[in-house]
N, C-alpha and C positions, 0 to 999 in steps of 0.2 A: 861369374860375368852375369849381369843381370839381362832381364829381356830386351830391353835399349840397345844394347853393348852386341848384343846377339841378332838383334834386326840389323844393326848399322854393318854390322860383317857382315851379313848375309846379303845384304844389300850391294857391298864392295866387290864380293865374290861373283853374286849375278852380273855387274858390270861387267867384271873382269873378263867372265867368259862367255857373254852374249854374242851370238853368230849374227851379228847382223845383217852385214851384206850379204851372207847365202841368203838367211830368210826374205829378205829384200828381195833377191833373184827369184826365188819363188812364187812368192807372192807376184811379181810382174809377168812371170810365165802363166800362173792361175789366170790373169786377168788378160791375157792376150787369147787363152785358149777358149775360156767363158766367160765373157763377156757380160753375157747376160743371163746364164746359167749358174749353178753350182753344181760342180763335179762334184765325185766321191773319192776320198783319199784313204785306202787302208794306210795307218801308221802300227808299222809294229814298234813294241818297245814303248808304247805312250807311255806307260807310266813311269820310264826313265826321267833322270835329269832333261837332257836331251830333248829328249820324246814329249815331255809335259810341257815345256816351252813353246816347241813346235806346233803343239796340239791348240796353243792357247793362238796362235798368229794363225793358222791353216782355217778356222773355224770362222773368220772374218771373209772369206773365201769359198769357201770350198765345205761339204759335209764330210764327217770325218768317221772312217770305221776304225775305232780303236782299241789295236791288238796288243794284248796284256796276258802271260799265263793265269793271270787273276783276274781277269775282265770283268767277270760277269759279278764280282763283289762290288762293282762300281754301279752309280748311278749315270743313266743315259741323260743329255740335255739336249735343247733345242737344235743343234747341231753335232751331236758328238754319239754313235751307239758304241758301245762298249762291247766287245765280244772277248771271250778268253779263247786262246790259242797256244797248242804247243808244237812249234815248226819243226819239232825232229818227228813229227806224225804227217806224211802228205795229206791225207783223210781232212785231219784238221787243217791244215795251211789252205787246201782248198775252201774250206768251210768257211776259214775266216776273210779269206781274199774275195770269196764271194759278191758282187754287186758292186765292186770296186771298178773306176776308171783307172786310176792308178796307185801305186805303192809304194811306201817308204820305208826303206829298211833299215832301223836301227838297234839290232838285237847283236850284243857281245857274244862272244864264244861261251857257253857254258854247258853243262849238262843237263841231259833231257830232265822233265819234271817226273818225280818218281808218283808210281802208281799205288 
């Protein structure tokens, strides 16, 4: 399979699984809550497939604290602050959520990170 075929296939998959109505609802609610300012949303699972796509949409309306097991390895941008967070640790969870107005939880069940 050549690169063009892979890109076409990925585009079809993205279109098929795009959660448009849900994202539009979140955008409407954020606009109503913060019409003049930007809220801070903690997004767990931000490096996953759904989290990555939601992150792109949320940054249009809010500043995002992107939480991932390997968040410290990613670069912050204007509206995204990456943080590493292990939600099997209450201390990590408290630190990761610090400063957030809202939190979106997109973590699936998995084993804790090995130390």
